[in-house]
BAFIMAR-256439 format. One record per residue (C-alpha): residue number from 1; z, x, y. Coordinates in steps of 0.25 Angstrom, whole numbers, plus 5000, padded with zeros to 4 digits. Layout:
<rs>
R  num     z     x     y
R  NUM     Z     X     Y
...
</rs>
This chain:
<rs>
R  num     z     x     y
R    1  4981  5172  4994
R    2  4974  5185  4997
R    3  4977  5197  4989
R    4  4992  5199  4986
R    5  4993  5211  4995
R    6  4989  5202  5007
R    7  4999  5193  5014
R    8  4993  5179  5014
R    9  4994  5170  5027
R   10  5008  5165  5029
R   11  5014  5176  5021
R   12  5028  5180  5025
R   13  5035  5187  5013
R   14  5033  5190  4998
R   15  5041  5195  4986
R   16  5037  5199  4972
R   17  5032  5185  4968
R   18  5029  5177  4980
R   19  5022  5176  4993
R   20  5029  5168  5004
R   21  5023  5161  5016
R   22  5028  5155  5029
R   23  5027  5141  5024
R   24  5038  5133  5017
R   25  5040  5135  5002
R   26  5027  5142  5001
R   27  5025  5154  4992
R   28  5014  5159  4983
R   29  5017  5167  4970
R   30  5010  5181  4970
R   31  5008  5180  4955
R   32  4997  5169  4958
R   33  4990  5173  4971
R   34  4982  5162  4978
R   35  4975  5159  4991
R   36  4984  5154  5002
R   37  4988  5140  5000
R   38  4986  5128  5009
R   39  5001  5128  5013
R   40  4996  5139  5022
R   41  4985  5132  5028
R   42  4972  5140  5031
R   43  4966  5141  5045
R   44  4956  5132  5049
R   45  4942  5138  5047
R   46  4933  5126  5046
R   47  4928  5124  5061
R   48  4916  5132  5058
R   49  4907  5125  5068
R   50  4918  5126  5079
R   51  4921  5111  5080
R   52  4933  5114  5088
R   53  4923  5116  5100
R   54  4921  5101  5099
R   55  4936  5098  5102
R   56  4943  5096  5115
R   57  4955  5106  5118
R   58  4965  5095  5115
R   59  4958  5091  5101
R   60  4958  5106  5097
R   61  4972  5108  5101
R   62  4977  5096  5093
R   63  4969  5101  5081
R   64  4975  5114  5081
R   65  4989  5108  5083
R   66  4988  5099  5071
R   67  4982  5110  5063
R   68  4993  5120  5066
R   69  5004  5109  5062
R   70  4998  5104  5049
R   71  4995  5119  5044
R   72  5009  5123  5048
R   73  5017  5110  5044
R   74  5009  5102  5034
R   75  5001  5113  5026
R   76  5014  5119  5019
R   77  5019  5105  5014
R   78  5006  5098  5010
R   79  5004  5102  4996
R   80  5019  5099  4992
R   81  5019  5085  4998
R   82  5005  5082  4993
R   83  5009  5086  4979
R   84  5022  5077  4980
R   85  5014  5065  4987
R   86  5024  5065  4998
R   87  5022  5064  5013
R   88  5028  5076  5021
R   89  5036  5069  5031
R   90  5041  5082  5036
R   91  5028  5084  5043
R   92  5028  5071  5051
R   93  5036  5078  5063
R   94  5025  5089  5063
R   95  5014  5079  5063
R   96  5021  5071  5074
R   97  5022  5083  5083
R   98  5007  5084  5083
R   99  5006  5071  5091
R  100  4994  5066  5083
R  101  4999  5052  5078
R  102  4992  5041  5085
R  103  4980  5050  5087
R  104  4971  5043  5097
R  105  4981  5033  5102
R  106  4985  5034  5116
R  107  4999  5031  5121
R  108  5011  5027  5113
R  109  5015  5041  5110
R  110  5001  5044  5103
R  111  4993  5056  5106
R  112  4980  5049  5111
R  113  4971  5059  5104
R  114  4956  5059  5104
R  115  4950  5054  5091
R  116  4945  5068  5089
R  117  4959  5074  5091
R  118  4965  5064  5081
R  119  4954  5067  5071
R  120  4956  5082  5072
R  121  4971  5080  5070
R  122  4968  5072  5057
R  123  4959  5083  5052
R  124  4969  5094  5055
R  125  4980  5087  5047
R  126  4970  5084  5036
R  127  4966  5098  5035
R  128  4980  5102  5030
R  129  4984  5089  5024
R  130  4976  5076  5022
R  131  4989  5068  5019
R  132  4995  5071  5032
R  133  4982  5068  5040
R  134  4982  5054  5032
R  135  4997  5052  5036
R  136  4993  5054  5051
R  137  4980  5046  5050
R  138  4987  5033  5044
R  139  4998  5034  5054
R  140  4990  5037  5066
R  141  4975  5033  5065
R  142  4978  5020  5057
R  143  4992  5014  5059
R  144  4995  5019  5074
R  145  4980  5017  5078
R  146  4981  5003  5073
R  147  4993  5000  5081
R  148  4987  5007  5093
R  149  4973  4999  5092
R  150  4978  4986  5087
R  151  4993  4985  5091
R  152  4999  4978  5103
R  153  5005  4986  5114
R  154  5019  4984  5109
R  155  5015  4988  5095
R  156  5009  5001  5101
R  157  5022  5004  5109
R  158  5031  5001  5097
R  159  5024  5009  5086
R  160  5015  5020  5091
R  161  5025  5029  5098
R  162  5033  5031  5085
R  163  5021  5032  5076
R  164  5015  5043  5086
R  165  5027  5051  5084
R  166  5027  5049  5069
R  167  5041  5044  5070
R  168  5036  5032  5062
R  169  5024  5032  5053
R  170  5013  5021  5051
R  171  5004  5017  5040
R  172  4991  5008  5040
R  173  4990  4997  5029
R  174  4976  4991  5028
R  175  4971  4995  5013
R  176  4976  4986  5002
R  177  4976  4987  4987
R  178  4964  4978  4985
R  179  4956  4982  4997
R  180  4953  4996  5001
R  181  4939  4997  5007
R  182  4938  4982  5010
R  183  4951  4983  5019
R  184  4946  4970  5026
R  185  4949  4962  5014
R  186  4964  4965  5014
R  187  4974  4955  5008
R  188  4987  4958  5015
R  189  4990  4945  5023
R  190  4998  4942  5036
R  191  5004  4929  5038
R  192  5008  4924  5052
R  193  5023  4919  5052
R  194  5033  4917  5063
R  195  5036  4930  5070
R  196  5025  4938  5063
R  197  5017  4940  5050
R  198  5020  4941  5035
R  199  5011  4951  5028
R  200  5009  4951  5013
R  201  5000  4961  5006
R  202  4998  4975  5001
R  203  4992  4988  5006
R  204  4988  5000  4999
R  205  4985  5015  5002
R  206  4993  5015  5015
R  207  4996  5029  5019
R  208  5010  5031  5025
R  209  5014  5017  5020
R  210  5026  5022  5012
R  211  5034  5028  5024
R  212  5027  5021  5036
R  213  5036  5015  5047
R  214  5024  5006  5052
R  215  5014  5000  5043
R  216  5001  4994  5050
R  217  4997  4983  5040
R  218  4984  4975  5040
R  219  4984  4961  5034
R  220  4975  4948  5034
R  221  4980  4937  5043
R  222  4981  4925  5034
R  223  4978  4915  5046
R  224  4966  4923  5052
R  225  4962  4931  5039
R  226  4960  4943  5048
R  227  4966  4956  5047
R  228  4979  4959  5056
R  229  4987  4971  5058
R  230  5002  4973  5057
R  231  5013  4983  5059
R  232  5023  4983  5048
R  233  5036  4991  5049
R  234  5042  4999  5037
R  235  5052  4992  5029
R  236  5049  4978  5033
R  237  5053  4968  5022
R  238  5041  4966  5012
R  239  5034  4979  5014
R  240  5033  4989  5003
R  241  5025  5002  5003
R  242  5024  5010  4990
R  243  5018  5024  4989
R  244  5005  5025  4981
R  245  5007  5036  4970
R  246  4998  5046  4963
R  247  4988  5048  4974
R  248  4980  5061  4973
R  249  4976  5062  4987
R  250  4984  5062  5001
R  251  4996  5062  4992
R  252  5005  5065  5004
R  253  5001  5052  5010
R  254  5010  5040  5006
R  255  5000  5029  5003
R  256  5006  5016  4999
R  257  5005  5002  4994
R  258  5011  4992  5004
R  259  5016  4979  5000
R  260  5019  4968  5010
R  261  5026  4957  5005
R  262  5029  4946  5016
R  263  5031  4957  5027
R  264  5034  4951  5040
R  265  5028  4958  5052
R  266  5033  4953  5066
R  267  5022  4947  5075
R  268  5023  4959  5085
R  269  5019  4969  5074
R  270  5005  4962  5071
R  271  4994  4971  5077
R  272  4987  4962  5087
R  273  4974  4970  5087
R  274  4971  4968  5072
R  275  4965  4955  5070
R  276  4954  4958  5060
R  277  4950  4969  5051
R  278  4940  4974  5061
R  279  4952  4978  5070
R  280  4956  4989  5060
R  281  4942  4995  5062
R  282  4946  5001  5076
R  283  4958  5009  5069
R  284  4949  5013  5057
R  285  4939  5018  5066
R  286  4948  5029  5071
R  287  4955  5031  5058
R  288  4942  5033  5051
R  289  4939  5044  5060
R  290  4952  5051  5057
R  291  4950  5049  5042
R  292  4937  5056  5043
R  293  4944  5068  5049
R  294  4954  5069  5037
R  295  4943  5075  5028
R  296  4938  5084  5039
R  297  4952  5090  5040
R  298  4953  5091  5024
R  299  4940  5098  5023
R  300  4944  5108  5034
R  301  4957  5111  5027
R  302  4950  5113  5013
R  303  4939  5122  5020
R  304  4950  5130  5027
R  305  4958  5132  5013
R  306  4945  5136  5006
R  307  4941  5145  5017
R  308  4954  5153  5015
R  309  4955  5152  5000
R  310  4941  5158  4997
R  311  4945  5170  5005
R  312  4959  5172  4999
R  313  4956  5169  4985
R  314  4948  5179  4976
R  315  4940  5178  4964
R  316  4931  5189  4957
R  317  4937  5199  4967
R  318  4932  5192  4979
R  319  4937  5181  4988
R  320  4932  5167  4984
R  321  4925  5166  4998
R  322  4916  5178  4994
R  323  4908  5169  4984
R  324  4896  5162  4988
R  325  4898  5148  4982
R  326  4912  5148  4988
R  327  4906  5151  5002
R  328  4896  5140  5000
R  329  4907  5130  4997
R  330  4915  5134  5008
R  331  4904  5133  5018
R  332  4900  5119  5013
R  333  4915  5115  5015
R  334  4914  5121  5029
R  335  4901  5113  5032
R  336  4907  5100  5028
R  337  4919  5102  5037
R  338  4910  5105  5049
R  339  4902  5093  5047
R  340  4914  5084  5044
R  341  4921  5089  5057
R  342  4908  5086  5065
R  343  4907  5072  5060
R  344  4922  5069  5062
R  345  4921  5075  5076
R  346  4909  5066  5080
R  347  4916  5054  5074
R  348  4928  5056  5083
R  349  4918  5058  5095
R  350  4911  5045  5092
R  351  4924  5038  5091
R  352  4929  5043  5104
R  353  4916  5039  5111
R  354  4917  5025  5105
R  355  4904  5027  5097
R  356  4910  5028  5083
R  357  4905  5017  5073
R  358  4912  5013  5060
R  359  4900  5019  5053
R  360  4902  5032  5059
R  361  4917  5033  5056
R  362  4914  5029  5042
R  363  4903  5039  5040
R  364  4912  5050  5046
R  365  4924  5046  5036
R  366  4915  5045  5024
R  367  4906  5057  5026
R  368  4917  5067  5030
R  369  4926  5063  5018
R  370  4914  5065  5009
R  371  4912  5079  5015
R  372  4927  5082  5014
R  373  4927  5079  4999
R  374  4915  5089  4997
R  375  4923  5099  5005
R  376  4936  5098  4998
R  377  4929  5098  4985
R  378  4922  5111  4988
R  379  4936  5117  4992
R  380  4941  5112  4979
R  381  4931  5121  4972
R  382  4933  5133  4981
R  383  4948  5134  4977
R  384  4946  5134  4962
R  385  4959  5131  4955
R  386  4967  5131  4968
R  387  4958  5119  4972
R  388  4967  5110  4964
R  389  4980  5115  4970
R  390  4986  5107  4983
R  391  4991  5121  4987
R  392  4977  5125  4992
R  393  4974  5112  4999
R  394  4960  5108  4993
R  395  4965  5100  4981
R  396  4974  5092  4990
R  397  4963  5090  5000
R  398  4954  5086  4989
R  399  4963  5075  4985
R  400  4967  5071  4999
R  401  4953  5069  5003
R  402  4950  5058  4992
R  403  4959  5047  4999
R  404  4953  5051  5012
R  405  4939  5049  5006
R  406  4943  5035  5002
R  407  4952  5030  5013
R  408  4948  5024  5027
R  409  4935  5019  5019
R  410  4930  5026  5007
R  411  4918  5034  5008
R  412  4909  5023  5003
R  413  4915  5012  5012
R  414  4913  5021  5024
R  415  4899  5024  5021
R  416  4896  5009  5020
R  417  4902  5007  5033
R  418  4892  5017  5039
R  419  4881  5011  5031
R  420  4884  4998  5036
R  421  4883  5003  5050
R  422  4870  5011  5049
R  423  4863  5000  5041
R  424  4869  4987  5046
R  425  4872  4982  5032
R  426  4886  4981  5026
R  427  4886  4985  5011
R  428  4901  4985  5008
R  429  4901  4972  4999
R  430  4892  4971  4987
R  431  4884  4958  4986
R  432  4892  4947  4979
R  433  4888  4947  4964
R  434  4880  4934  4961
R  435  4884  4928  4947
R  436  4875  4920  4939
R  437  4883  4907  4942
R  438  4881  4909  4956
R  439  4866  4909  4955
R  440  4866  4896  4947
</rs>
């Protein structure tokens, strides 16, 4: 907060002990003056190179609409729910009204956005809260997109309209307890029976799974030994989803362990377009672009927070922004955001033109998350003691970025995907160890 004689942004009233603001349940004691917390989100100041000029009028309008919504409706709630590790269901109608669920899908009540527009919406939500952006990404860019790309016409008509309105929520189950990066080695099985399939196995780290109405589950066909996809409905006998406790990042996201014990899935709920692990790649190609925009948004928000904080907070009789080392760190953060945005934008354009390769998507995701890590770490330094309080965004963003650095392919795995593409040599599996007995 500025000097006590100055009314801070959002101020509406005061008494002898407290400053009051026009956000629910927000107040700051005058006895301990601080800079403005993230519940009153700072204005966006990170478009230093005027990248808005690269966007169509429709993309720019959507970006500003999403920004206004999450600053108004999500920012005041995020620290409380993050601390409790609970999902704020009260914001779902607000997100529904944005009409962004379904992203690039055309028809069935979906918005039919460009990849660039969908990416910008992802970034704008992540700028304020990474958990909410992950909720939408899992629901939209994984589960809904799989139904759109790999489902039958009947399945699209049955499931997509309700999912597009967020009247029902979806999750996407590929990762398993024993298989993370090597997802093609999954152990969950699907056995053909009269009238459908019986699925048995486990899934882990599945976002939205504890409350999802629709679960997209991948399993190995016991007859063909190939990967198939299935739509599993909530509360079906044999299905159990348990929340993973004690996460330090994306705490509002309800990641779960899914147990499937002889779960019957009707034949009409098998996804006909998933017949091998390669069929998941067309979904992952889009989602990897979207995931790359999450750290862009996070870095934007942290920069905006630090930009405001350094001007409000004083030390040694001057604003923190007046010190050379702080300016240097702030400029480094800004530089990273410009480079990250430009790489993300180019990735979108490559995809839209049909030219994007898996290696390019992997390089974008790995490099952008690496730069975001550096940016958020600098922000943590700039905020001093307040850098470990979720009230000031940076500590929360610092933790939220860690799972994003890992999911949708770790930094190392994504670099190896790019390495394989540029060298023609795959280096994922180490050579089998030769024992003395085998040499005899």
